[in-house]
N, C-alpha and C positions, 0 to 999 in steps of 0.2 A: 872790357877783358873777359867779364864772367859770361857775356853773350858770346864771345868768341870761342872761349873753352868749351861753352856748350854745344856749340856748332861743330868744333872740331871733335869732341867725344862722341856726338851721334854720329858723325861722319865715319870715325875708325870703328865704333863699336858693331855696326851693322856688318862690316865685312869680318870682324873678327869673330863674330858669333856664327856667321856662315864658315868659315874656317875650321871653326871648333866642332860644327857639327859635321863637316866634311871629315876631318880627321877622326871625329869619334866612330863615324860609320865605318871608314877604311880601317881603323885600329881595332874594333871591337872583337872581329872574328879573329886575328891574330892571337889578342891579349886572351882571349878565351878558347884560344885553340886545344889546350891541354885538356880543360873542362869538358870541351865539345867533343874532343875523340873519346873520353871516357864515358861520357853519356851515350854517344852512337854507339860504342860497343855494348853497352847493357841494352839499349834499346834493339839491336840487332840480335842480341842474345834472346830476348823474348818473342821478337819476330820470326826468327827462325824456328823456336819451339812451336810457334803457332803455325806457320807453313807445316812442319814435319806433323802434326797434329791432323791438319786437315789432309796431307797426302795420305795416312794412315785410314780416315775414315773414307775416303775415295777409293781406297785400293780394292775393296770387295766390288763396288760398282765398276770399276775397270775391267775388272778379269770377265764380268757379265756383260761387256760391251757397251755400258752406260757412260756417259760423259758427265763431267763435273759442269756446273751453270757457267755461262759466259764470263759473269763478272768474278767467279772464282778465279777460274782460267786466267784471266787478264790480272787479277791480284797476284796469284803466284807467280806469274811471269815478271811483274815488277819486282817482287821480292828477290826473286832470284838474280835479276840484273843489278838490283842496289847491293846484294851479297857479294857479288862478282867484284863491283868497282870497290867497295870497302876492301875486299881482301887485296885486290892488286895494290891500292894506295898503301896498305900497311907493310906489303913486300917491299913497295918503293922506300917508303922510310926505314925500313931495317937495312935496305942496302945502302942507302946513302948514310945511316949512322957508322955503319962499317967503313966508309970511305972517310969520316968525320967531317962531313959535311952536314951534318944534321943542322946545326944552328941557322946556316941560310935558308935552309929547306922551311924549318918552323917559322921563320921570317916573312915568308913568301906569302903574299896577301892573298893571291889567288887560291892556294893550297887551302889557306884557312876558310875562305869563303867556300870551296868546295865542300870541306867537312859539313860546315853550317848547314849546305844546301841538302847534304845526305841526311842528316840529323832531322832537319824538317820533315823530309820524305819519309823518313822511317817511322816518326810518330804518325804522320797522316795514313800511313800504311796499317799501323796499328790500329788507329781509330776506324778505317774503313771496315777491317774484319769483323767488326761489331755490327755492320750494316746487312749481312747475310746470314743472321743466325741459324735459319734453315740448312745451311749448307754444310753448318758445321758437324751436322749427323750424317752430310753425305746423302746422294742420291741414292735411294735403296733399290736393291732389285725387285721386281714387282711380284707380287704374291696373288695376282689376279687368278691364275691358272694352277695354284695350289690350295685344294681345300684344306687341308690340314692347317697351313698357316693363315690362310682366310677364317677358319674356325678360331683359332687361337687370337687373331686380332680381334674377332667381333668378341669373344669372352673377356680380353682386356677391356676394350671400349665399353662393354656391358658394366664390369667391375666398376671402371672409372665414374660413369654415371650414378653410382650408388653413393648416398651421403655418408652412409656408416663406414665405408672404406677408405682410408686415406694413403696407405702404403702398400703397393703390390710388387711381388717379387717374382720374376722371370729366372729360370735357371735351367740347366741341361749341360751337355757335354760341349767343348770347343766344337764350332764349326756347325753346330746343329741349326741355328738360325735365330738365336737370341737377339743379336745385335739388328738383324735384318727387321725382325719384327718391332723392334723399339724404334728402328727409324721410318718404318711405315707409318707407326703412330705419330712420332715426331711430326713428319712431313704433311700428315693429314692433318695434325691439328694447328700447324702454323699457317696455313692458308688463311688468306685475308677473310673469307666467308665462314669460316669455323669460329665462333666466339665461345666455345666452352670454356676457356683459359684466357685471362686477360694476357698472360706471356707464358711460354712456354721454354724452358731452359734444357739444353742440352750439355752434357758434362761426360767425357771420357776419363773413367779414374784410370789412374796407372795400373797396368796390367802386369808389371814387374817386380813390383815391391810391395810391401804392407804397409799398413797405416803409419806414418810418420809426421812429423809436425811439417817438413818441407811438404810433404805429399797433401797434407790437407791444405797447406797454403795455395798449392796449385789449384785445388778444387774450389776454395775461396774465390780467387783470381778469375777464373773462368767462369763462373757466376756472377762475379761483380761485372765483368765485361759485357756480359750479355744484359744486365741491368743497368750499363752506362754509369757502373759508380767507380770512383777511384779510390783505390786502397793502396796506401803508402805503405812502407816497411814499418809497420807498427805491430805489437804484439798480437798472438793469435785472440786474446780476449777483445781487443779492442776492434780489429777486424770483424770477428764475429757477432759484436754488438752494431756495426755500421750494416751488415748484411741483414741482419734479424731486423733490425727499423726499416732497412728499405723493402724488404719482402713484405712486412706487414701493410706497407703503402699500396701493395697490390690486392686487388678486390679477390681474386683466384691467381692461382699460379700450378704450373705442373714441373716438376724437376726430374729430368731422366739423366739417372745414373747408370753409365754404361761399364761393363767390366769391371764389376766391383770384386776384389781379389780377397778382401776380409772385411770383418764388420767395423764399421766406421760410426764415431760419436756424432751423429748429426748436430747434437747440441754445440760441440766445439766448433763447427763449422759455421755455425750461426743459422741453421735452418728452424723455423718456428715449430713447435710441437705441434701436433694434430688439434689439441685441445686448446691451444692458444690461436692458431690460424684456423679457421674452419673451412675456408676455401683452398687451403695448401695441400698437394697431392705429391707422390713420389712413385716412380716405377726404376726399379733397379736390375740389371741383369748381371747373372754372377754365374761360374760355373760349380758353386758349391752351395748345396743344400742348407747347410747351416747357417749361411749367411741370410738366405730367404727368412728362415725361422726365426732368427734373433732381430730381425730389422724390420719385417714386412706383417702386415695380418693376412694376407691372402697370397697363395704361392700357385704358380703356374710351371710344371716342368714340360719342357718341349722335346717330343722325342723326334726319332728320326723318320724320313718319309717313307711311305708304305712303296711297293715296288712299281706301280702305276706311276706316281708322282715325281719317283725318282728318275724314270725312263723319260718322262715329260721334260723334267727340268735338264736332263743330259741333252735332250735334242735340242732344247731351246739355247744351249750353251755352244754346244759342237756345231750347230748347224745342219742342214738337210744332208750333209754326208753321211751323218749317221745312221740314215735309214737306207741307204744303197745296199743292194743286194748281197755283196760278198760283205761289206763292212758292217751291217746290224747286227748278225751274231756276235762279232767280236765287240760291238758298242755295246751292246745288252750285256755281255759277260763282264766288261769293263766297270758299266754301272753297277752290276751285283757286287763288286770287288768294293765300292765306295760306300756299300753297305747302308745306302739311304741318308748319308752325311751330307747336306747341301752344298756346303763348302768346298768339301773334296769333288761333289760332282761337278760343280760349276768350274772349278780351276782345272780338273783333268778335260773335262769338256771343252773347255775353251783353248788349251794347249793343244787340241787335236782339230780344232775346228779348221774346214777347208782341206784337210790332208786325205789324200785319197789312196795314197801307197799302201796296201796290204799291210806290208812288213812294218810299218810304223805303228798299225794298230795291235799287230801280233806284239809286237815289242814293249808297247805300252802296258798290255795285259800280262805279259809275263814279269815285268817290273814290279807290277802291284801284288803278283802274287808271290814274287819273293821279298814282299815288304820294302821295297827300294824307293826312294824317290824318282819319280816318271822323270820330271825335268828338274834338275837340281838347281837350285836359287827359287824358282818359282814355287815348286810344290814344298819345298822346305819352309820357305817364307810364308806361304799364305796358309797352308794346312798344318804343317808339323810343328813349326814354331810355337803357335797359339796355344797347340794342346800341352808341348814341353813346357811351357810356361807354369802351367797348373802341375806338373811334376817338378818343377823345380822350387816351387813353394811348399810342397808336403813338408811336414812339421821335421823330419829327422832323415836321416841316411839309411836307418833302418826300414823306415816305411816305404823309402825309396826303392831299396832294394827288394822287398816284398813284392813292390807293383811290379819291377821288372822281370821277377820271377813268373809272374802270371804268361808273359809272352812265349815261355817255352810250350805253351799248349797250342793246340791248331787251331783254325778260326772256328768259331760257333761252338767250341768245346765248352761243355758244362762242367766246371771244376767242382769237384766236392769241398765242401769247405773244411771238413776235418782232414782230406789230404792234403789239402794245401797248409793247413798248419802243421802237418807232420812233415811237410819237406821244410819249410820255414825253419823247425824246431831242428831238424836233421842239419841243416845248413849252418847251423849257429846263429840265426838271425833272432832266436829269441831265448839265447843262454841265460841272461840273466835272470831268468824266471826259474825256480826251483821245483815247483810242484804243477801236477798236471792242470789243477785249477787256474793258477796264475798263467799258464801257457794257453790254455782254451780262451780265458779272459781277453787276455792282450792280443791274441790272435784274431778274436771277433772284433775287437775295437780297430785293429789295423783294417780288416775289412770293411768296417763301417765308416772309417774315414776315406777308404778309397772311394767306396761308393758315395759318399757326400760331395767327393771331389769330380763326380761324374767320371771316374777312371775306372770303375768296375761297374756291373749291373747285377741286379738279382736274377738268379736263374731258378729253375724249377727245383721246389723243396729246398733241401739243403746245399744249392749249388750257386755259385756266380758264374758270371761270363763276362768277357772283355769284347768291348766292339771291336768290328776288323780295323778300323782305321786307327783307333786308340793303339789296338795291338802293333799295327803297321809303326805307328809312333816309338811304343815300347822296344820293339827289335832294331829300329834305326837310332834309338838311345844306347841300345845296349852294345850294337857294333860300334860305337862312337867312344865307349868308355876306353880308361887308359888300359896300357897293356897290363895281361894277366885278368883282365875284369871284362872281357868281351864274352860275346854269348854266340854259339853258331845254333840258328834255329831253322830245322829243316822238317819240321813236324806236319802231317797231314797234306803232303804234297803229292804223292803217289810215286816216291821215290822206290825204285826196283834194286838200288845197290847205293853204297856208299863209294863215293870216288877216292882212289888210294890217296889223292893228293889234296882232298877236303880239309883234313887236317894238318898237313904239312906245314911246317914254319910259322905256326899260330901258336897263340897264347891265349887259350879259350878258359873261361870260368865254368861257364854250363854248357851242355850240348844236348839237345833234343831231335831225335830220330822218330820219333813215336808216331803211330798211327799211318804207317806206310806200308809198302808192300815189300819189303827187304826181305830177300829169301836167303841171302849168304852176307857174312860180314868180311870184310878185307882181312888177311892174315898180316901183311906187312903194313903196319900203323906205327909212324911216329910216336916216341914219347910224348906223353900231354900232361905233364907232371902239374900242371895248374887246374885242370878240370877237377871240380867238386860233384858237379851233377850229370849223369847220364842217363837220360830218358829215351828208352827202347821199347816201350810197351805197346803192344797190338800191332805188333808186325806178326800178323797170324801164321804166316808161312814160312818164318825164321826157323833153321833146325839146329844150329849149333852156334854157341858163343865160343869162338876160336881162342886157344890159350894166349897166343901172339896178340891178340886185338885186345885182350883184356888187361894183360899185362902191362899195356902202355897206358893203362890209366889208376896208376897205384895211389894217387891222392883222393879218391873217390869218397865221398861222404854219402851219395845217395846213387842206388843203382836200381831201376825199376824195368823188370821184365815181366810185366803184367800181360796176360793174354798173347804170350808166344806159344801158342798152342803145342808147337812140334818139338820144342826143347825136352829132351829128356835127360840129361845131365849138365852139370856145370863144371867148367875147367878146375883143376886142382890149386892154380894160383888164387883163387878166392882167399886163400889162407893168409895172403900177403897183402889184403887191403885193409892194414891197420888202422885206417881213418873212417872207414865204413861205418855208418850210423844207422843206415835205413837200408833193408834189402826188401824188396817187393816183390814177389814170385806168383801173386792170384792168379788163378787159371791158368798157370801153366800145366794141363792138364794131363800131359803126358810125362812131367816131371817125377822122378822115381826116388833120386837119392840126393842128398847134398853133399858137397865136398867138404873137406876137414875146415872146422871153423876156429881152431884155436888161436889163431892169431887175430881174431875180430875183438879186439880188446874194447873197442868202443861201440860195439853193435847195440842199438836201442830198440830196433823195431825189426822183425822179422815175420812176414806175412807169408804163409805157405797154403792159404785157403783154396779150397778146390785144385788139390794137387794129389798125387798119389804119394807123397814124401808121409813116411809111417815112422821114421827112427832117427835120430841125430846123428852126425859123424861119429865115427869109432875112435877118433883122437879125444872126444870129449870124455868128462868124467864118468860118464855111464853110456851104454850104446843104445838105450831107447828112450822115449819120450816120457816114459812114465817115472824113470829115477833120475833124469839129467838135471838134478836140483844146481850144482854148481855153475854150470853154464847159463842157466837160465838167471840165477842171482845176480849174475854180471850182465847178461843181455838185456832182460827185459826190465830194466829198472826204472824206465821214465814211462813208456806209451802202452803198447799194446800187445796182446798174445793171441794168434790166430792160428787154430790147429784144426786140422780136418781130414778127410777120407775116412780112412780106417784106423787113425790113430788112437790110443788110449788117452785118457785124461793124465795129465804129469802134474807131479808135486813141482812148485815153483816158489819163487818169493813170495811168502802170503802177505806180506804188507806193501807191496810195491806196484802190482798189475792195476791199471787203471781202465784198461778195456779187455772183455774177453770175448772172442768169436769161437763158438763152439760148431763145427760144422760137420753134417754127414757122418756122423759116429754113433755107436751105442753107447749110452751113458747110464745104463742101470744098474753097472757093478761098482760105481765109484762115489765116493764121498766129495762134494765138488764146492763145499761152503767155504772152504779155504780161498778157491779162487775168486769169490766175489766179496771179499772182505771190503776192499778198498776201491772195488769198481765202479766207474761212473756208468758205463753201459754194457749190457749183456744181450749177446746175439745168439740164437739157437736156430740152426738152419739144416733142415734134413736130418734132424736126429731121433733115435728111438728109444723108447723107454723114459721118456720125460715124465709119465705118471710116478713110475717108480722112483724118479730122481727126487720129484717133489715129495714124494712121500717121506724119503729118508731126510730130507731139508727139514721137513715140519717136525719129524720125530727127534730130530736133534736141535731144534728150534731155541729150547731154554739153553742149552749149552752154546750154541754160537750167537744169538741174539739177533738182531735187525740188523740189515745192510744199509746203513745210513747214507751211504755215497752214491747208491743206485739212483739214477735219472731217468734210464731208458732201458724199457725192456721189450727186444723183439723175438718174436718165435713165428717160424715159417717152415712151410713143406713138412708137415707132420702128419702121420695117418693115424697115430693114437690118441687113445683118450687121454682125459685130465682130472678123471675120478680117483679121489685121495680117501682113505679112510679116516684121518683124524685132520684137524683144524688147528693151525698156530691160534694161541692165546692172543697176540698183540699182531698190529701191523708191521711185517718183514721187510717191507719196502716203504717206509712212511715218507720217504722225501720222491717217489716216481713222479716224472713228469710227463712222459710218453709213452705209448703202449702202441706197438705195430703188431699186427695179426694177419697172418698171409698163408693162404692155402692150408687150414687146419681142417682136414675133412669130416672130423668127429667132434669139433667143437658146437655146442648148442647155444652155450650163452657164457660171456666172461665171468659170470658166478663160478663157472667151474675152476676158474684160475684165482678168481678173487677170494673164496671162501677159504681153501686150505690155507693160503699164505696171509689171511686175515687182513687183507689190503681194504683201506677206507679211500683211496684217492683224494684225500683231502688237498694235495698239492699238484693233482692230475691237471695238465694242461692241453695235450693232445691224445686223439684216441684215432688209428687209422686200421681200418680193416677190409680186407679184400680177398675174394674168392674162398669163402668159408661157407660151403652148401647147406649144412646143418643149424648154420645159426638163426635162432629164432628170435632172441632178445639180445641186445646190445649190452645195457645196463639194467640192474634189477637194484632198485633202491630199497633198502630195509634196514636191518640190524646193523650190517656192517657198514655199507655206504648210506652214510646220513646225508651227505650234501656234495655238490661238485662246483664249490665256489669259486675254482681258479680253471675251470675247463674253457678253453677258448676255440678248438676246432674238434668236429667230428665227421670224419671222412669214412663213406662205408659204399663199396664197390663190389657188385657181383656177387652177392650172396642170395642164393636161388631161393630159399625159404621165405625170403621178404624182409626179415629181420626189425621186429618193433624196435625202436631206437630208445625208447625208456619205458620202463614199467615200475610201479611201486609195489612192494610187497608187505603184508603183515601175516606172518607165521607161513610164508613162502606162497601165499596166494594174493592175487592182486586187490588192491584197496578198490573200495567201492569211492564214487564221487565225493562224497561228504566225508570222508577220512585223507582226502589230498593234503599231504601239509601245506601250509601257506608258508608263501615267500620262497619256494624252492626255486632256485636258479640254475637253469642247465646251461645257458651260455652267458654268464654275466659280464665278460670281458668285452670293451668296446669294439675291439678288433674281431670278436667273434663269427663264426660262419659254420653253417651244415652245409655238407654236400653229400649227396647221397646218389646212387645208380642201381637200382635194384627193380629187376622187372616184375618180381610179385608182390613187393610192398603195397600193403594197403594202409598203414596208418605209421605216424612217425612216433607216436606216444598214445597209451590207453587213456589218458586223461589230458584235457588242457593245460599246458604247463607256462608259468611265466619266463620269459626271455627278455629281461630289460637290457641286456647288452648287446643282443643278436641284431647284426646288421645285414648279413649276406646269407640266403638259402639258395643252393642249387639243386635242382632236382633233374636227374637225367634217366631215361630209360625205366620209368616208374609209371605204367600207364594206368595200374591199378589204385593207385595212390589217389584217392579221392578227397581226403579231408586233412587239413593242417590244423594242429593243436593250438589255435591262436585265438584269443578273444578280442574285443574292442579295447580292453585294459592292456594288452601286452603285445600290441604291435607297432607301437609308437616311435620305437628305434630302428626298424627294419628300413634299410635304403636300397635295397636290391633284391629282387625274387627272378631267378632264373631259370627257365624251363622252356618246353616247346609250347607252342600257343595253343594247340589242340588240348594240350593237358590241361592248361590253365583255364581254359573255357568251360571243361567239363569238372572243374572243383565244385565242390558242395561247401556252403558257407553256413556259418550260426545266423549270420544276418548279412544284409547287404551293406551295412556300414564296415565291416571287416574289409568285404573286398573291396569297395571305393578307397578305403585307406591306403591298401596295398598295390592297388591297381597303376597310380604312377611309378611304382617301384619296380613295376614287372619289367622284364627284358628277355623278349623272345629269342630262345636260341636259333 
C-alpha cells in the first residue's frame, strides 16, 4: 500500500509541479501589474529626462550640420517609440476605466505581459545610455579653422598636463563657445588612443535653477551612471560617500561640469578634494566669473571671434551662397551684426543656408538691426533663451531693471558709468539709498554683478558697453514685458523722423531715439502717460521740441537732449513735468534760455554745461544764477550742479552738492569754497582766473578747513598760470584719489598746484596728464609729498617738453644718488602701470626707483627715451613692456641681466 501511495504520489506531483510553474508564469505579470506599471512610469521619467538632455547637447551640432553618432540616433528612436507605446496604453486604460471595464482590462494577461516587456526594455535603454559616454557631450563643431578657439583649447590642455593645477574654469557670455571648447576637450580625451585619464565624465549642470538638493542629486546620478554605480533613493550624504569611494578607485579622472550657474559644494556631491585624490581634475564652464574665482584655481575667459574668424565660421554655416556676388555684402553685414558671437553666427548662417533670394538676406539684416529674432523659434531657442537664462537668475528685480536700461543705448556705445548710475537713480531704481556715497557704491556693485554675469563688458576708461547680441536679447526681453513696462528702442539706426503711429496705442515705459539724424519731431503724438525715460540726445540737426510733443510725456523722470546743437529754447510746458528728476542739456550749444521751472518739484539733476544759458527762469525766487538759493536748494539736493558759459558762480545749498562742474567761466571774483564742502568730484574746464581763486581759497583755508570728501580733481583747457603767493599749512584735499590735467598751457610741474593746497597725495591712485606743453616734471618728491604708497596709474601723453615723471627734491633741488630715500614706492599696487607717449622724453626719473608692484610699462612715441629707471633688484614684478621694436633695440641698460630679465616681457607694438 505504501508502495502504491508512493507511486501515485510521484505520478501526481510532477504534473502538479508543472501546473504550478505554468500558473506562476501566467499569473506573475497580472499579479504584479500595478507594481510594474508604477515602476514603468518611474523608469520612463528618467529615460525621457536622459533623452531630453541628449537632445539639448546635440542641438548645437545639428545647427552646424553635424549628426549624432548612429548608436545615439538608434537609441533616441527606441526611446521615442517606447514612449509612444506607453502613452497610448495609458490613454487606453483611462478610457476603459471611464467605461467601468477596468477590472477586466487589468486581469488581461496579454496587457500585463506587455507592461512587463516595456519595463524590461526601458531598463535596458537606461543601461545602454551609459555605453556611449562621449555622446553625452554631443559631437562638437570643429574648431580646426578657428585659431582663437584652437589656442584656447591648447591652453586648457597645457594646464591639464600640469600636476599643480586641479581645477580649471572657462567663462564668458552665452553663446561664445564655452561648451564647444569643453566638448572638443571631452571628445579628444575619450578616444581610446588617449590615456591621459582613466575616465572622463561629462555632466551638464542645470542652467535654469540654482543649487538645490534635487539638482545636486541629478549631478550625482549623472556621475554615477558614467561610473556604472547604482544610487538608490538614499540621503545626500550616503550617495556622496558612495561616489567618493568609487572615484577614489580611479587612478585618474576628469570631471567636466558644463553650464554651472552658481557655486557648487563639490564635497556634498562626493567629489574628492584635490589633496585627497591627486589624479582627479575638474573643468567647469560658466557665464559667471565669480563662479570660476570661487571654484577653480585657473580661469580662462572666452572672448568673441575676430572679424576674419567670424566670417569664416559664417561661410561654413551658410555655405557657398554667402560668397555669391550680390549676397556677399549682405552676408558680411549680417556677420557683423552677430558681433563675433559663435552661436549667433552658426544659427543665423544655418537659417540662410542655400537661400539665394536677395530679399531674404535683406530682411534678415533688417531684422537683426531691429534687434528682432530672425526666425522665431529657432533664434529664440538657440541664441536668445540661453542668454535670457543668465538674466533670469540675476539676484533681484532691481538689477534686472538696471540691466535692461542699458539696451536704450546704441550698439557699440561706450556708456559712462556715472551717467548710467545717474539714470538709475532718477528712474527710482536706487531710491532706498539716501546719500551719494551709498548710491555710487550700490551702482558700482550692480555694474560689477552685470560684468561678472557676462551681460556687460568693461569699456574705455570709466565706461561699460553691452555686446550687440546681448543688447538684442535685452531689447527682446524689454519688448516682451508686461503692459506698461515695455521699451521702444530706436537708437543709433539712422532715423530721420519719428513716425506718427510709432507711439500710438502703446504703453511704453522707456523710449530711446538717441544718436539718430532726426530733424523734426511730430506735433501730433498720443498721450504717453507711462513713459518715464525719453532719450533724444545727439540728434544734432533737431531744431525744436514742439509743445504738443512734450505735452504727451507728462510722467517723465528723465529727459536727455544732450548734443541737440540747434535747439535754442524749450517749450513752456516743461513747468508741468512734475515727476522730472533729471534734465540733461549738455552741449545744446545754441540753447540760450530755460522755460519756467516752478513746477519741477522733484528735479535732482540739471546739466547745462556747454550751453549759452546764463540765468534761471524768471518765475524762480530770483532771476539770476548768482542768487537763486530757493530753487537750487530744492533741485540740487542729491547729485550734481553743472554751470557754464558766461554764468556767474551761484550760492546754493552748501551741505548737499556732491559733484560740481565749473565750465568756461570767470572765477576770480567769487568765493567758491562753499561749493566744495561736500563735493566728491570737482571739474574745472576752460575757466579763467584759477590762480586768483586758489589764492582766495588758501587765504581762507583756516576758516573753511579741508575738503575731506573730494576724491577727484579735474582741470582742463586753461591758459593761465597757477602761481600763488601763500601756501596752506595743511592738506586741503587729504582724500584725493585721482587727478586729471588736460591742456594747461602754462603748467610746468604739478608742484604749482600741490604746494599752494598743501597736497600730500597720500591717497592718490591715479594721475593722467595730456597736452601740457610746458610740463617738465610731473611729481617732485620733497617736504610736501613724502610718498606715493597708493599710486596705481600714471598716464602722460602729448607733453612737448618731455616731462620727467619723478624727481626728488631737497631744498628745491634734485637729490644726489646717495640721498635717494630707500624704499620709495612709485607704483606699489599689483595692478599698477605706467603709460607714456612723449616725443621728447629722455628719462622716466632722475634716479633708479623701486617699483615692487609695477606690472605694465607702455611707451609710445618716445624716441629719445634711452634709459629706464630699473635695476636688477626692482624688475622682478614687471609682466609686460610695450613699445616699438626699434625703440627697445636702442635702449641703454645698466647691465645685460636687466635686459635679459625684461626681454620675455616685451611686446612690440
